[in-house]
C-alpha positions as CSV (number, residue, x, y, z in Angstrom):
1,M,-6.2,27.4,37.0
2,K,-5.3,28.6,40.4
3,R,-5.4,25.3,41.9
4,M,-3.9,23.1,38.7
5,I,-1.0,25.7,39.0
6,L,-0.6,25.2,43.3
7,A,-0.9,21.7,42.7
8,L,2.3,21.5,40.2
9,L,3.9,24.0,42.3
10,I,3.9,21.5,45.3
11,A,4.1,18.2,43.2
12,T,7.8,20.0,41.9
13,V,8.4,21.1,45.5
14,M,7.9,17.8,47.1
15,T,9.7,15.6,44.0
16,L,12.8,18.1,43.7
17,P,15.0,17.0,46.7
18,G,14.8,13.2,46.3
19,L,15.4,13.7,42.7
20,V,19.0,16.3,44.3
21,L,19.7,13.2,46.4
22,A,19.3,10.6,43.9
23,A,21.6,13.0,41.8
24,A,24.0,13.3,44.7
25,S,24.5,9.8,45.0
26,H,25.0,8.6,41.6
27,D,28.4,7.3,40.9
28,H,29.8,8.6,37.9
29,G,32.8,6.3,37.2
30,S,35.7,7.2,35.9
31,M,35.2,11.0,36.9
32,H,36.4,10.3,40.7
33,D,40.0,10.6,38.9
34,M,40.1,14.0,38.1
35,K,43.7,14.6,38.2
36,G,44.2,16.1,34.5
37,M,41.6,18.6,34.8
38,D,42.7,22.3,36.1
39,H,40.5,22.9,39.1
40,G,42.6,26.4,39.6
41,A,41.1,27.4,37.0
42,M,37.4,27.1,37.5
43,K,35.4,30.2,38.7
44,M,34.0,29.6,42.3
45,D,31.0,31.0,43.1
46,D,29.1,31.7,47.0
47,S,26.4,29.6,45.0
48,M,25.4,27.4,42.3
49,K,22.3,27.9,40.3
50,M,20.3,24.9,38.7
51,D,18.3,27.3,36.8
52,A,16.7,30.6,37.3
53,A,14.6,29.8,40.1
54,M,16.7,27.3,41.9
55,L,19.6,28.7,44.2
56,M,21.7,25.7,45.8
57,L,24.1,27.0,48.9
58,P,27.9,25.5,49.4
59,E,27.2,22.2,51.8
60,Q,28.3,22.7,55.6
61,T,29.0,20.1,57.9
62,V,29.4,20.1,61.6
63,A,29.0,17.0,63.8
64,G,29.1,14.9,60.8
65,I,26.0,15.9,59.8
66,T,25.9,17.9,56.1
67,A,23.4,19.8,55.2
68,M,22.3,21.5,52.1
69,V,20.1,24.3,51.6
70,H,18.6,25.1,48.8
71,M,15.6,27.7,47.7
72,N,13.1,28.1,45.0
73,N,12.1,31.2,43.6
74,I,8.5,31.0,43.6
75,K,7.5,34.7,43.9
76,A,5.5,34.8,40.6
77,D,3.2,31.8,41.2
78,M,2.6,33.2,44.5
79,A,2.2,36.7,43.6
80,K,-1.0,35.2,40.7
81,M,-2.7,33.7,44.3
82,G,-1.6,37.4,46.3
83,K,0.5,36.0,48.2
84,Q,4.1,37.4,49.6
85,D,6.2,34.5,49.6
86,T,9.3,34.8,47.4
87,H,11.3,31.5,48.5
88,H,10.8,27.8,49.1
89,F,13.4,27.4,51.6
90,M,14.5,23.8,52.1
91,V,16.9,21.9,54.1
92,M,18.3,18.2,54.1
93,F,20.7,16.2,55.7
94,K,22.6,13.7,55.5
95,D,25.3,11.7,57.6
96,A,29.1,10.9,57.0
97,A,27.9,7.9,54.6
98,G,25.6,9.9,52.8
99,K,22.6,8.6,54.4
100,S,19.3,11.1,54.8
101,I,18.4,12.0,58.0
102,E,15.1,13.5,58.7
103,A,15.1,16.6,61.2
104,Q,12.4,15.9,64.4
105,V,12.6,19.6,64.5
106,A,13.8,22.4,62.7
107,A,13.9,25.8,62.4
108,V,15.3,29.2,60.4
109,I,16.2,32.5,61.4
110,I,16.8,34.9,58.5
111,V,19.1,37.9,58.8
112,D,18.1,40.5,56.2
113,P,20.3,42.8,54.2
114,S,19.6,45.5,56.8
115,G,20.4,43.4,59.4
116,K,17.4,42.8,60.9
117,E,16.5,39.4,62.5
118,S,13.4,37.6,61.9
119,E,11.3,35.4,64.2
120,A,12.5,31.8,64.1
121,I,10.9,30.3,61.3
122,E,9.5,26.8,61.4
123,L,10.4,24.2,58.7
124,P,7.9,21.1,59.1
125,S,9.3,17.8,57.7
126,M,7.7,16.8,54.3
127,Q,9.5,13.6,51.7
128,G,12.9,14.1,52.6
129,H,13.2,17.8,53.9
130,S,12.5,20.2,56.0
131,G,11.1,23.7,54.9
132,A,8.6,26.7,54.4
133,N,8.1,29.5,52.0
134,I,9.9,32.7,52.9
135,I,9.6,36.3,51.6
136,L,12.7,37.7,50.8
137,A,12.3,41.3,49.7
138,A,15.2,43.3,49.4
139,P,18.2,42.8,47.6
140,G,21.2,42.2,49.0
141,A,23.2,40.0,51.5
142,Y,21.1,37.2,53.7
143,T,22.3,35.0,56.3
144,F,20.2,31.8,57.0
145,K,21.0,30.5,60.7
146,V,19.5,27.2,60.8
147,A,19.0,24.8,63.5
148,A,17.6,21.1,64.1
149,K,17.2,18.5,66.2
150,L,18.0,15.1,64.3
151,P,17.1,11.4,65.8
152,G,18.9,10.2,68.7
153,E,18.2,13.6,70.7
154,K,21.1,15.1,68.6
155,K,21.2,19.2,67.8
156,V,22.8,20.8,64.9
157,Q,23.4,24.5,63.9
158,Y,24.8,26.0,60.7
159,E,24.7,29.4,58.8
160,F,24.4,30.0,55.2
161,K,24.7,33.1,53.6
162,T,24.4,34.4,50.0
163,T,23.8,37.7,48.2
164,L,19.9,38.3,46.1
165,K,20.5,40.7,43.1
């Protein structure tokens, strides 16, 4: 049973970035011209929740490379296996044309709500994203310092922030 749950979790995590990238490049036709909508009345948050388990942080662009960070809440599944991991942290990169870029090396440093910095956590590349399971033990404001080396020796750094309740 544990192996089935783990296999299902891995399959979900591995396919999700591809679905997200496919949806991001989907042409919505007439939705490009949305002048009639009152965007000022829309409530903007520092994150967008796809569902209760997935947290999407706002995209950031540095030197023409856009980074997207998603965090999948895996706490319940990991607890069943006796592990303390709470989230699967994943980052995807794309160029100005929207083409996916696979990082040669990527890592994240997490600053927890008390201000303590973690050691650098390696984010291995896997099917369109770089990611690793992490532990976000306490509610509060977190900062994620992401650095990556991309093809052509291009180096980029980003800083993402979110608050967990």
